[in-house]
C-alpha positions in Angstrom: 1.5 6.1 -15.9 3.0 4.1 -12.8 1.5 1.3 -11.3 3.0 1.3 -7.8 2.2 -2.0 -5.7 3.3 -3.5 -2.4 2.7 -7.1 -0.9 3.1 -7.5 3.0 2.3 -9.4 5.9 1.2 -7.7 9.0 2.6 -8.2 12.4 -1.4 -8.9 13.4 -3.2 -12.1 13.3 -5.5 -12.8 10.2 -9.2 -11.5 10.8 -8.1 -9.4 14.0 -9.5 -6.1 14.8 -5.9 -4.9 15.1 -5.7 -6.0 11.0 -9.0 -4.1 10.3 -7.8 -1.0 12.0 -4.7 -1.1 9.9 -6.3 -1.6 6.7 -9.4 0.8 7.3 -6.2 3.6 8.4 -4.5 2.5 5.0 -7.8 3.5 2.9 -6.7 7.1 3.7 -3.9 6.6 0.9 -6.7 6.8 -1.8 -7.6 10.5 -0.6 -4.1 11.8 -1.5 -4.3 13.8 -4.7 -2.9 11.9 -7.9 -3.9 8.4 -6.4 -5.8 6.6 -9.2 -7.3 3.0 -9.0 -6.4 2.5 -5.2 -6.9 -1.2 -4.1 -6.6 -3.2 -0.9 -6.3 -7.0 -1.9 -6.0 -10.2 0.5 -3.7 -12.8 -0.8 -5.1 -16.1 -2.2 -2.0 -17.9 -3.7 0.3 -20.1 -1.5 3.8 -18.9 -3.5 5.0 -16.5 -1.2 4.2 -15.7 2.4 2.7 -12.0 1.9 -1.1 -11.9 3.2 -2.2 -8.3 1.7 -1.3 -5.9 -1.0 -1.8 -2.1 -1.7 -2.4 -1.2 -5.3 -3.0 2.2 -6.8 -1.8 4.0 -10.2 -0.2 7.8 -11.0 -0.5 9.6 -14.1 3.1 10.5 -14.0 6.3 10.4 -12.1 5.6 14.0 -10.6 2.4 12.6 -9.2 4.1 9.7 -7.4 6.7 11.8 -6.0 3.9 14.1 -4.7 2.0 11.0 -3.3 5.6 10.0 -1.4 6.1 13.4 0.0 2.5 14.1 1.1 2.0 14.5 4.9 -0.8 11.5 4.9 1.4 8.9 3.3 4.4 10.0 5.4 2.6 9.8 8.8 0.9 6.0 7.6 4.2 4.8 7.2 6.2 6.3 10.2 2.8 5.5 12.6 1.5 2.6 11.1 3.6 0.8 8.4 7.2 0.4 10.3 5.6 -0.7 13.7 2.8 -2.9 12.0 4.5 -4.5 8.9 6.5 -7.7 9.2 7.9 -7.8 6.0 7.2 -6.3 2.1 8.0 -6.0 -1.4 7.6 -3.0 -3.2 7.1 -2.9 -7.1 6.5 0.0 -9.3 5.8 -0.8 -13.0 5.3 1.5 -16.1 3.6 -0.1 -19.1 5.9 -0.9 -21.9 3.7 -0.3 -24.8 
């Protein structure tokens, strides 16, 4: 299993229609084959400057690689992520046990 997470900060003001439009577009990622346990998250802590997160799981490396190459993911990255995300941190984990 691979848990793919990304913490990010948008260029849009918090609570704005543009912020909601970005999140609505991001929800389409959940429908990509192989994506499990998709979540959109809002940061509540004060230890970093990120405001949102996406989290999802994949059964294995093949499912994760297929997600990265999927046209819906590629379009979201090119059309929404690149122009609308100010900063981000991506983390991919596998359980140790």
